C-alpha positions as CSV (number, residue, x, y, z in Angstrom):
1,M,61.1,-8.3,-16.2
2,V,61.6,-10.1,-12.9
3,K,60.6,-8.2,-9.8
4,V,62.9,-8.2,-6.8
5,I,60.9,-8.6,-3.6
6,R,62.1,-6.4,-0.7
7,I,61.3,-6.5,3.0
8,N,62.4,-3.4,4.9
9,G,65.0,-2.7,2.2
10,N,66.4,-6.2,2.2
11,T,65.9,-8.8,-0.6
12,I,64.8,-12.3,0.2
13,Q,68.3,-13.5,-0.4
14,D,69.7,-11.1,2.2
15,L,67.1,-12.3,4.8
16,C,67.7,-16.0,4.1
17,G,71.4,-15.7,3.9
18,T,71.4,-18.0,0.8
19,Q,71.2,-17.7,-2.9
20,L,67.7,-18.5,-4.2
21,P,67.0,-19.3,-7.8
22,P,65.8,-16.3,-9.7
23,L,62.0,-15.9,-10.1
24,D,60.5,-16.0,-13.5
25,E,57.8,-13.5,-14.4
26,K,54.9,-15.9,-13.9
27,T,56.1,-16.9,-10.4
28,A,56.8,-13.3,-9.4
29,L,53.3,-12.4,-10.5
30,R,51.7,-15.2,-8.5
31,L,53.7,-14.3,-5.4
32,D,52.6,-10.6,-5.7
33,R,49.0,-11.7,-6.0
34,A,49.3,-14.0,-2.9
35,I,50.9,-11.2,-0.9
36,A,48.2,-8.7,-1.9
37,H,45.5,-11.3,-1.1
38,L,47.0,-11.8,2.4
39,K,47.2,-8.1,3.0
40,R,43.6,-7.6,2.0
41,N,42.2,-10.5,4.1
42,K,44.4,-10.2,7.1
43,K,41.5,-10.3,9.6
44,A,40.0,-13.4,8.0
45,Y,43.2,-15.3,8.2
46,L,43.7,-14.3,11.9
47,A,40.2,-15.5,12.6
48,V,41.0,-18.8,11.0
49,C,44.1,-19.1,13.0
50,Y,42.2,-18.4,16.2
51,A,39.5,-20.9,15.3
52,L,42.2,-23.5,14.7
53,A,43.8,-22.7,18.1
54,I,40.4,-23.2,19.8
55,A,39.8,-26.5,17.9
56,L,43.2,-27.9,18.5
57,L,44.0,-26.5,22.0
58,P,40.6,-25.9,23.7
59,H,41.9,-25.9,27.2
60,T,44.4,-23.1,26.5
61,A,42.8,-21.1,23.7
62,F,40.5,-19.2,26.1
63,A,43.4,-17.6,27.9
64,A,41.6,-14.4,29.0
65,N,38.7,-16.3,30.8
66,G,38.6,-16.8,34.5
67,I,41.4,-17.0,37.0
68,G,44.9,-17.9,35.7
69,G,44.4,-16.4,32.3
70,G,48.0,-15.2,32.2
71,I,49.2,-18.7,32.8
72,R,47.0,-20.1,30.1
73,L,48.2,-17.4,27.6
74,L,51.8,-18.3,28.5
75,K,51.1,-22.0,27.9
76,L,49.5,-21.2,24.5
77,V,52.5,-19.2,23.5
78,Q,54.8,-22.0,24.6
79,Q,52.8,-24.6,22.7
80,G,53.0,-22.4,19.6
81,A,56.7,-22.0,20.1
82,F,57.0,-25.8,20.2
83,W,55.5,-26.1,16.8
84,G,57.4,-23.1,15.5
85,G,60.7,-24.5,16.8
86,I,60.0,-27.8,15.1
87,I,59.2,-26.2,11.8
88,V,62.4,-24.0,11.9
89,T,64.5,-27.0,12.8
90,I,63.0,-29.2,10.1
91,W,63.6,-26.4,7.6
92,G,67.2,-26.3,8.7
93,I,67.5,-30.1,8.1
94,V,66.0,-29.6,4.6
95,E,68.5,-26.9,3.9
96,A,71.3,-29.4,5.0
97,W,70.0,-31.9,2.5
98,L,70.0,-29.3,-0.2
99,D,73.6,-28.2,0.7
100,W,72.5,-24.7,1.4
101,P,74.7,-22.6,3.6
102,D,73.7,-21.5,7.1
103,W,71.6,-24.6,7.8
104,K,73.4,-25.2,11.1
105,G,72.3,-21.7,12.3
106,R,68.7,-22.5,11.4
107,V,68.7,-25.7,13.4
108,L,70.3,-24.0,16.4
109,K,67.9,-21.1,16.2
110,G,65.0,-23.5,16.2
111,I,66.2,-25.4,19.2
112,I,67.6,-22.5,21.2
113,G,64.6,-20.3,20.5
114,Y,62.2,-23.0,21.9
115,V,64.3,-23.6,25.0
116,L,64.5,-19.8,25.7
117,I,60.8,-19.4,25.4
118,L,60.4,-22.1,28.0
119,L,63.0,-20.6,30.3
120,V,62.0,-16.9,30.2
121,P,59.0,-17.3,32.5
122,L,61.3,-19.1,35.1
123,L,63.8,-16.2,34.8
124,F,61.0,-13.6,35.5
125,L,59.6,-15.6,38.4
126,E,63.0,-15.8,40.0
127,L,63.5,-12.0,39.4
128,D,60.1,-11.3,40.9
129,A,60.9,-13.4,44.0
130,S,64.3,-11.8,44.4
131,L,63.5,-8.2,43.6
132,G,59.8,-8.1,44.3
133,V,59.5,-5.0,46.4
134,D,56.7,-2.6,46.6
135,V,58.6,0.6,45.5
136,W,56.0,3.1,46.7
137,T,55.8,1.5,50.2
138,E,59.5,1.5,50.4
139,L,59.7,5.2,49.4
140,E,57.0,6.2,51.9
141,Q,58.9,4.4,54.7
142,R,62.2,6.0,53.9
143,T,60.9,9.5,53.5
144,G,58.1,9.4,56.1
145,A,55.6,10.6,53.5
146,V,52.0,9.4,53.7
147,G,50.3,8.5,50.4
148,K,47.3,10.6,49.6
């Protein structure tokens, strides 16, 4: 009996938008064991990912230390998005080689996602410069109320 894997009620085929070959019993059992192992050892794998981030990106991994921690955290996210965008784009190219449908969408999502992650901080900086008003001071000035 082949087990159908569901994520939030959707099958893998629904999420990928493509027809995957059916899983045999042995492969489904291995996949179930791998998922159960990841769920049991979630903290250990997160610690390994953090250790890799420290080893590979030492100047940005300690984002919460010192002044400018927010900027370092933002740079760390953007560097992670760089590699994530590359992986998604390469996977789209592999799908194109395999003649799978929706490969163009995968390539576009990889590229556009990376560009948007780079541009979102610029958008928020511009909004802050344009709309940056101290609301409470403005209210006190208009109503004549004094803050207590």
